[in-house]
C-alpha positions in Angstrom: 98.6 244.8 117.3 95.1 245.7 115.9 93.2 248.9 116.8 89.5 249.4 117.5 87.1 250.8 114.9 83.4 251.4 115.0 82.0 248.5 113.0 79.4 245.8 113.8 80.4 243.1 116.2 78.0 240.5 114.8 80.6 238.5 112.9 82.7 238.0 116.0 79.8 236.8 118.0 79.5 233.6 116.0 83.0 232.5 117.0 83.2 234.1 120.4 86.6 235.6 119.4 86.1 239.2 120.5 89.7 240.1 121.4 89.6 243.6 122.8 92.6 242.7 124.9 94.5 241.9 121.7 93.4 245.3 120.4 94.6 247.2 123.4 97.5 245.2 124.8 98.7 243.1 122.0 98.2 239.4 121.2 96.8 237.3 124.1 97.7 233.9 122.7 94.2 232.3 122.9 92.5 235.0 120.8 93.6 234.3 117.2 90.9 235.9 115.0 90.9 239.6 114.3 88.3 241.9 115.8 86.7 245.2 114.8 88.5 248.5 115.4 87.4 251.9 116.7 88.6 255.1 115.2 88.1 257.1 118.5 88.7 256.6 122.2 91.7 256.1 124.4 92.8 253.2 126.4 91.7 252.9 130.0 92.1 250.4 132.8 89.0 248.8 134.3 88.8 247.1 137.6 86.0 244.5 137.9 83.9 244.0 141.0 81.2 241.4 141.5 78.5 241.7 144.2 75.3 239.8 145.1 72.0 241.4 145.5 70.8 240.9 149.1 72.8 237.7 149.9 70.9 235.4 152.2 67.6 237.4 152.0 64.5 235.4 151.2 62.9 235.8 147.8 59.7 234.7 146.1 59.9 232.8 142.9 57.6 233.0 139.9 56.0 229.7 141.0 55.3 231.0 144.5 58.1 229.4 146.5 59.9 231.4 149.1 63.6 230.5 148.9 66.4 231.4 151.2 69.9 230.5 150.0 72.7 229.6 152.4 75.4 229.1 149.7 76.0 230.2 146.2 79.2 229.8 144.1 79.8 231.0 140.5 82.5 230.6 137.9 82.8 233.5 135.4 84.3 233.4 131.9 85.2 236.4 129.8 83.1 239.6 130.3 82.5 242.2 127.6 80.9 245.7 127.5 79.3 247.1 124.4 77.8 250.3 123.1 74.7 248.5 121.7 71.4 248.7 123.5 70.6 245.7 125.8 68.3 242.9 124.7 65.2 243.6 126.8 63.3 240.7 128.1 59.5 240.5 128.6 58.5 238.5 131.6 55.0 237.0 131.2 53.0 235.9 134.2 53.8 232.3 135.3 51.4 229.7 133.7 49.7 226.9 135.6 52.0 224.3 137.0 50.7 221.7 134.6 52.1 223.7 131.7 55.5 224.3 133.3 57.5 222.0 131.1 56.1 223.4 127.9 56.8 227.0 129.1 60.6 226.7 129.4 61.1 227.2 125.7 58.8 230.2 125.2 60.2 231.8 128.4 63.7 231.5 127.2 62.7 232.9 123.8 61.3 236.0 125.5 64.6 236.5 127.4 66.7 236.1 124.2 64.6 237.6 121.4 67.4 237.3 118.8 67.5 241.0 117.9 70.4 242.0 120.1 73.1 243.9 118.3 76.1 244.5 120.6 77.8 247.0 118.4 81.4 248.0 119.3 83.2 246.5 122.3 84.2 249.1 124.8 85.7 247.0 127.6 86.5 243.5 128.8 88.0 241.2 131.4 89.2 237.9 129.9 90.5 235.8 132.8 88.1 233.1 134.2 87.4 233.5 137.9 85.3 232.0 140.6 83.4 233.7 143.5 81.6 232.7 146.7 78.6 235.0 146.4 78.1 235.0 150.2 81.7 236.1 151.0 80.9 239.8 150.1 81.9 241.8 147.1 84.7 240.2 145.1 87.5 241.7 143.0 87.9 240.0 139.7 91.1 240.1 137.6 91.7 243.5 136.0 90.3 244.4 132.7 90.7 247.1 130.1 88.8 249.2 127.6 88.5 252.3 125.5 86.6 255.5 126.3 83.0 255.8 124.9 79.4 255.0 125.6 78.4 251.6 127.0 74.8 250.2 127.1 75.0 246.4 127.4 77.2 243.6 128.6 77.9 240.0 128.1 78.2 237.7 131.1 79.7 234.3 130.6 80.5 231.2 132.5 83.7 229.1 132.2 85.0 225.6 133.1 87.5 224.7 134.3 87.6 227.8 136.5 90.2 229.7 138.5 90.1 231.7 141.7 89.0 231.1 145.3 85.9 229.0 144.7 87.3 226.8 141.9 88.0 223.7 144.0 84.5 223.8 145.6 82.9 224.1 142.2 84.8 221.3 140.5 83.2 220.8 137.1 80.3 223.0 137.9 79.9 226.7 136.8 77.2 227.4 139.4 76.3 225.8 142.7 73.6 226.7 145.3 72.2 225.4 148.5 69.2 226.5 150.5 65.6 225.9 151.6 62.3 226.5 149.7 58.9 226.8 151.4 55.4 226.9 150.1 51.9 225.9 151.5 53.5 224.2 154.5 56.0 222.2 152.5 59.7 222.7 153.2 62.5 221.5 150.8 66.2 221.5 151.6 68.0 221.4 148.3 71.4 221.5 146.6 71.8 222.2 142.9 74.7 222.7 140.5 75.1 223.0 136.7 77.9 222.2 134.4 79.1 224.2 131.5 77.7 221.6 129.1 74.3 221.7 130.7 74.2 225.5 130.7 75.4 225.7 127.0 72.2 224.0 126.0 70.4 227.2 127.2 73.1 229.8 126.6 75.3 229.2 123.6 78.9 228.6 124.8 77.9 229.7 128.3 77.3 233.3 127.2 74.4 235.5 128.4 74.1 238.2 125.8 72.5 241.7 126.1 72.5 242.3 129.8 71.7 245.8 131.0 74.7 248.0 131.5 73.5 251.2 133.1 74.1 253.6 130.2 77.1 255.8 130.7 80.3 257.0 129.1 83.6 255.4 130.0 85.6 258.6 130.5 88.7 257.1 132.2 90.0 254.5 134.5 87.3 253.1 136.8 85.4 250.1 138.1 82.8 247.9 136.4 80.5 246.4 139.1 78.4 243.4 138.1 75.4 242.7 140.4 74.2 239.0 140.4 70.6 238.3 141.3 70.5 234.6 142.3 66.7 234.8 142.8 66.4 234.8 139.0 68.1 231.5 138.9 65.2 229.9 140.8 62.2 231.7 139.2 61.2 228.5 137.3 62.2 225.8 139.7 59.2 223.7 140.8 60.2 222.4 144.2 57.0 220.3 144.5 58.9 217.7 142.5 61.8 217.6 144.9 62.1 215.4 148.0 62.1 217.4 151.3 65.6 216.5 152.4 66.9 217.8 155.7 69.1 220.7 156.9 72.1 218.5 157.1 71.2 216.3 154.1 69.7 218.4 151.3 68.2 216.8 148.2 70.3 217.2 145.1 68.4 218.3 142.0 69.2 215.7 139.4 70.2 216.7 135.8 67.4 216.0 133.3 64.6 216.6 135.8 62.2 219.5 135.4 63.4 221.3 138.6 67.1 221.1 137.4 66.1 222.3 133.9 64.4 225.3 135.6 67.6 226.2 137.4 69.7 225.9 134.3 67.2 228.1 132.4 67.4 230.7 135.2 71.2 230.8 135.0 70.8 231.9 131.4 68.4 234.8 132.0 70.0 238.2 131.2 68.0 239.8 134.0 70.2 237.9 136.6 73.2 240.1 135.7 73.4 243.9 135.7 76.5 246.0 135.0 77.4 249.6 136.0 80.5 251.8 135.8 82.0 254.2 138.4 85.0 256.4 137.5 
């Protein structure tokens, strides 16, 4: 069994083989490569809780649509907590609609500037899970870690999934339904994204450098992850979507600009925020 040491985590990022569980609890089977070690800190247990910011409340997107969700499902992959500073994103003002398609690339580049250095892993939960974001706060499988400062987190998606929403998600890692309104237009919609589609915007389904409210892991406690679904729709142009109806929403089709906007939103680090309570 390996131990933790305070070295750079960048080599492990390339292969996504960060095995803190192997470091703390012994081999996990699916994690075969060695991971960095830490010379200080003691082992702790971390419960993991996922909540939704204002579920069901309307929100205004960057393109001026007021959206109210009635359903949102999510499939999580491994989650990690690091001592490196988060990758801050700069959000420019939305451009004219005619430039929307050309904006997706630059917007994503702002959100993932490429300078994020995670540093040493301080905690993790490895088991994939699935959540109904409208069912209230959810307890994820237990995680573990070592004492020390945390500043950033990695949120990831997984397919196939496990947990209570797995059957409803099927091959998707995220699914949402709702209604969007703007200038007298009303669109009833449904949208989902697969792991393959998301991985074109977030390598291997990983959203790197999310803000973890800086604190020191001093002992056993709970890591709470707050999901902000409004961020998922910030770039979705519903003017290109058929109105649909309450009982028959329009499905956003893969390859279209509205669907691309949704997938891009899923990959935004500002959609996921971490905090710790002892």
